[in-house]
N, C-alpha and C positions, 0 to 999 in steps of 0.2 A: 063801879062808879057807875052813876046815873047816865044814861044816852046824851041828856041836857050840855054836861059837864062835858064832857068827853066830845059835843059836837062845837062845846062853843071852844073848848082848847085847839080844834085843830082849824078850826079856821082864825084862833090868830097865829096858830102857826103860818096858815096859809098867804094873810096880813101879812106876815115878817116876809114869806119867801115871796112874794110879791116885789116888796118896796127895795129888798134885793135883787132881783129885776131890773129891777124899775132906774135902781142907781146904776146896773152893769152897763143896761142900756143905752144912761146918757150918758157917760163917759167915751162906750166905742165911738169909734171916727166910722162906721157904715161905708168901708174904703170897698170891703166885699157885698154888692146886691148882686139878686136873682129872682125872678120872675118864678112866685110861686099861687098854689091854689090856695089862701087863706078863709078862716070862716068867717063869717061878715060878724059875730059875738061869741062870746066863751058857752054863749048856752045853744046855740044855733047849729043845728047842721045844714045848712047854709054857705055857699063858698063862691069866694071871688078871685079877682085875680088882681093881684098886688106885687110891687120892688119888697123886697125883703132884707133884711142887712143876711147877709150868710154865719155871721160872727156871734150874735146877738139875739136873733128872728124878732127885730121889730118890725114893724110893716111900717114903709117909707110911704110909698109914693101909690099913685095911681097911674097903670099903666095908656098910652097910648090907644089907639084905634089901632095902626099899626102896629105896635108893638101887641098889643093881644092878637091879632091874627096870626103873625110870627112866630107869637107862642106854642098856638091853639094846634097851629101844623106841624112843628117841630116833636109836638110831644105824641104824633100820629105812627 
């Protein structure tokens, strides 16, 4: 099997998984939110602090400056 064909198949599978995750995140009520370090994008090694749903892992909100300070103090 050629590499090109394998890569195309994997990208198709990835797209299906991403759609399934999006569907679950859309249905989620996001009732349990936690502050976490998240990557700025899927190819980045830089992270930032965001409010994230603990159930579906969807990034939700930017924390306030006070929330960030409290979060970082509790991480020590």
